[in-house]
C-alpha positions in Angstrom: 104.5 67.7 93.2 104.0 71.4 94.0 101.8 71.7 91.0 99.7 68.8 92.1 99.3 70.2 95.6 98.3 73.6 94.3 95.7 72.0 92.0 94.2 69.8 94.8 94.1 72.8 97.2 92.3 75.0 94.7 89.8 72.4 93.7 89.1 71.4 97.3 88.7 75.0 98.2 86.3 75.5 95.3 84.2 72.6 96.4 84.3 73.5 100.0 82.8 76.9 99.5 80.1 75.4 97.3 80.7 77.5 94.2 81.0 81.0 95.5 81.2 83.9 93.0 84.3 85.5 91.7 84.9 88.9 93.3 86.8 92.1 92.5 88.6 94.3 94.9 87.6 97.2 92.7 84.0 96.2 93.0 83.0 99.7 91.7 84.9 98.9 88.5 82.4 96.2 87.5 78.9 97.8 88.1 76.7 95.2 86.5 78.3 92.3 88.5 77.7 94.4 91.7 74.1 95.4 91.3 71.7 95.3 88.2 70.3 98.6 89.4 73.5 100.3 88.3 72.4 99.7 84.7 72.2 103.1 83.0 72.9 105.0 86.2 75.7 107.3 85.1 76.0 110.8 83.7 76.5 110.2 80.0 75.1 108.6 76.8 76.7 105.2 77.3 79.2 103.4 79.4 81.8 100.7 78.7 83.5 98.9 81.6 86.1 96.2 81.8 88.1 94.7 84.6 90.8 91.9 84.9 91.9 90.2 88.1 94.8 87.8 88.7 94.5 86.4 92.2 97.4 84.8 94.2 100.1 85.3 91.5 102.5 83.3 93.7 100.3 80.3 92.8 100.3 80.2 88.9 96.9 80.9 87.5 95.0 80.1 90.7 92.1 82.4 89.9 92.0 84.6 86.8 88.8 86.6 86.2 87.8 89.1 83.5 84.5 91.0 83.1 83.1 93.5 80.7 79.9 95.4 80.3 78.1 97.9 78.1 75.0 99.9 79.2 73.0 102.9 78.1 69.8 104.8 78.7 66.8 104.4 76.4 63.5 106.3 75.8 64.9 109.6 76.7 62.3 112.3 76.0 59.5 109.7 76.3 59.8 109.2 80.1 59.6 111.9 82.7 62.5 114.2 82.9 65.0 113.1 85.5 64.0 109.4 85.2 66.4 106.8 83.7 65.5 103.6 81.9 68.7 101.6 81.4 69.6 98.5 79.4 72.9 96.6 79.7 74.9 93.7 78.5 77.7 92.0 80.4 80.0 89.0 80.3 82.4 87.4 82.8 85.0 84.7 82.4 86.5 83.0 85.5 89.3 80.4 85.4 90.7 78.5 88.4 93.2 75.7 89.1 95.4 76.6 86.1 92.3 76.8 83.9 91.1 73.2 84.9 87.7 74.8 85.8 86.3 77.5 83.5 83.1 79.5 84.1 81.5 81.9 81.6 78.6 84.2 82.0 76.5 86.3 79.7 73.9 88.7 81.1 71.1 91.1 80.0 70.0 93.6 82.6 67.6 96.5 82.8 66.7 99.1 85.4 64.4 102.0 86.0 65.3 105.0 88.2 62.6 107.4 89.3 63.5 111.0 90.1 62.4 112.2 93.5 62.8 115.9 92.8 62.5 118.2 89.8 66.3 118.5 89.4 66.8 114.7 89.2 69.5 114.8 91.9 67.7 112.2 94.0 66.5 109.0 92.5 65.5 105.5 93.5 65.6 102.6 91.2 65.4 98.9 90.7 67.2 96.6 88.3 66.8 93.0 87.1 69.2 90.7 85.3 69.0 87.4 83.5 72.1 85.4 82.9 73.2 82.2 81.1 76.3 80.5 82.4 78.3 77.5 81.3 81.0 75.7 83.3 83.7 73.5 81.8 85.9 71.0 83.8 89.0 69.9 81.8 89.9 66.4 83.0 93.2 66.5 81.2 94.5 69.1 83.6 93.6 67.0 86.7 96.1 64.8 88.4 95.2 62.1 91.0 97.2 60.3 93.7 97.1 56.9 92.0 98.8 58.2 88.9 102.1 58.6 90.9 104.8 56.2 89.8 108.5 56.0 90.3 108.8 58.2 87.1 106.4 60.8 88.4 102.7 61.2 87.6 102.8 59.0 84.6 100.3 56.3 85.5 96.5 56.0 84.8 93.8 56.8 87.4 91.1 54.5 88.6 88.9 57.5 89.3 85.5 57.4 87.6 85.5 60.3 85.1 82.4 59.3 83.2 80.4 62.2 84.3 79.7 65.4 82.3 82.5 67.9 81.7 80.1 70.8 81.0 77.2 72.3 82.9 75.0 75.2 82.0 72.2 77.1 83.7 70.0 80.2 83.7 70.3 82.7 86.5 68.2 85.6 87.9 69.5 88.6 89.8 67.9 91.8 91.1 68.8 94.9 93.1 67.7 98.4 94.3 69.7 101.6 94.4 69.2 105.1 95.9 71.3 107.9 94.6 71.2 111.4 96.0 72.8 114.8 96.1 72.3 117.9 98.3 73.7 120.5 95.9 74.1 119.0 92.5 77.8 118.4 93.0 78.2 115.8 95.8 76.8 112.4 95.6 75.9 109.6 98.0 74.3 106.3 97.3 73.1 103.1 98.9 72.1 99.8 97.4 71.5 96.2 97.9 71.4 93.3 95.5 70.7 89.5 95.3 72.4 87.3 92.8 71.3 83.7 92.0 67.8 84.1 93.3 66.8 80.8 91.8 69.8 78.9 93.3 70.8 77.1 90.0 72.3 73.7 90.0 76.0 73.6 89.2 77.0 70.0 89.7 79.2 67.8 87.5 78.4 64.7 89.7 74.8 64.9 90.8 72.0 67.4 91.4 72.9 68.3 95.0 75.4 71.2 94.4 73.4 74.4 94.1 74.8 77.9 93.7 74.0 79.8 96.9 72.4 83.3 96.7 74.9 86.2 97.1 73.5 89.1 99.0 75.4 92.4 99.0 74.9 95.8 100.7 77.0 98.6 99.4 77.2 102.4 99.5 79.5 105.3 99.0 79.8 109.0 98.0 81.9 111.7 96.5 82.4 115.1 98.2 84.4 118.2 97.3 87.0 119.2 99.9 87.9 122.6 98.4 90.1 123.8 95.7 90.7 121.0 93.2 90.5 118.2 95.7 87.6 115.7 96.2 87.2 112.5 98.1 85.5 109.3 96.9 84.5 106.6 99.3 82.8 103.3 99.0 82.1 100.1 101.1 80.5 96.7 100.5 79.4 93.8 102.6 78.6 90.5 100.9 77.2 87.2 102.2 77.1 83.9 100.3 76.5 80.6 101.8 78.7 80.7 105.0 81.2 83.2 103.6 81.3 86.9 104.2 83.3 89.8 102.8 83.6 93.4 104.0 85.6 96.0 102.2 85.8 99.8 102.6 88.1 102.6 101.6 88.4 105.7 99.5 90.5 107.8 97.2 91.5 111.4 96.9 90.9 113.0 93.5 93.1 115.8 92.2 91.4 117.8 89.5 94.2 118.9 87.2 92.2 121.0 84.7 89.8 122.6 87.2 86.8 121.4 85.1 84.0 119.8 87.1 81.9 118.5 84.2 84.9 117.0 82.3 87.8 116.6 84.7 91.3 115.4 84.2 92.0 113.8 87.5 94.5 111.7 89.4 93.2 109.3 92.1 95.2 108.0 95.0 93.7 105.9 97.7 93.3 102.5 99.4 90.7 100.0 100.3 90.8 97.4 103.0 89.2 93.9 103.0 88.5 93.1 106.6 90.7 90.3 107.8 92.3 89.7 104.4 94.1 92.5 102.5 95.2 96.1 102.2 94.5 97.3 98.6 96.4 100.4 97.4 94.7 102.1 94.4 95.9 104.6 91.8 93.8 105.9 88.9 93.7 108.5 86.2 90.7 110.0 84.3 90.9 111.9 81.0 88.0 112.9 78.8 85.6 110.4 80.4 88.1 107.5 80.4 89.1 106.3 83.9 91.8 103.7 84.3 92.4 102.1 87.8 95.1 99.8 89.1 95.1 98.1 92.5 97.1 95.4 94.2 96.0 93.2 97.1 98.6 93.0 99.8 97.6 89.9 101.8 97.6 90.3 105.6 95.7 87.2 106.6 96.9 83.8 107.7 97.4 82.9 104.0 100.2 85.5 103.6 102.9 82.8 104.1 101.6 80.7 101.2 100.8 83.7 99.0 103.9 85.6 99.9 101.6 88.5 100.9 100.6 88.8 97.2 96.8 88.7 97.1 96.2 89.8 93.5 96.4 92.5 90.9 93.5 94.3 89.2 93.2 96.5 86.2 90.0 98.4 85.3 88.8 100.7 82.5 85.6 102.6 82.5 84.7 104.9 79.6 81.6 107.1 79.7 80.5 108.9 76.6 79.7 112.4 77.8 76.3 113.9 77.2 75.9 116.6 74.5 77.0 120.1 75.6 74.3 122.1 77.2 72.8 119.1 79.1 72.8 119.5 82.8 75.1 117.3 84.8 73.5 114.8 87.2 75.5 113.5 90.1 75.8 109.7 89.9 77.7 107.0 91.8 81.3 106.7 90.6 83.2 104.6 93.2 
């Protein structure tokens, strides 16, 4: 009975919010699902990012989301110095209601960033992304009220299940990003993005269930505090359909090897999703590889049902460093 109630709750919630996007507490750990303009905007030759989220672990497999991306710059030496032309590939898998509903995305993105000064410290860029998505509804994992018998849920249902179990669509996303620095060491950035510009249809029953556009505004920065200590901050506000999300926070970075261009660092910090969760974060960075772990501690009215366990996340970002002798360009990191 508990499993049935959980499944009904999750499916009802999914329908009620009209197909809102999966989200990450470490939004900075999945740059190409945050803003296509982040494509290629990093200090290195190429970047590989992956992130995994298990939401509401007190409810078995309520929402499990995994994303990965690979992006790099092209035409270096053929475009003006300081400019960046980026290409990226990304994929996302989201499963809800104990994998009764599965959504898979594959995307191709590109961006161009124009240097606003001769050093390339300040840039403004735009990015575009095309996606193909498929959704699968597994009827064998759904249980209905009329299946309840004296021996449990062993009966058959009278529900009409003769509609399609798969749906697919094409999607368009876009964004802009400003990234700046005042001294070649610090960095500050501000961006905005729109996903699902074309409002694709995502209906198993009819053609009236469209995916609402997701609009996000985000920004952040990194600033040295003296010695081997720096602070990284970031914030995001998202709007989709009638739902909003606001998250902000930061982390202190302890540079253990006193190397600014290739640091070995430990990160300790926390983010806060307004009205929902406190999100402690710990990370480590070695030779361009950054690993981050966070855990949502639910503080909303759902904390009784979730036992204050909002969700765990694990992220990995690896940036292949540029050849020695290349100048370092401050870029968004968190």
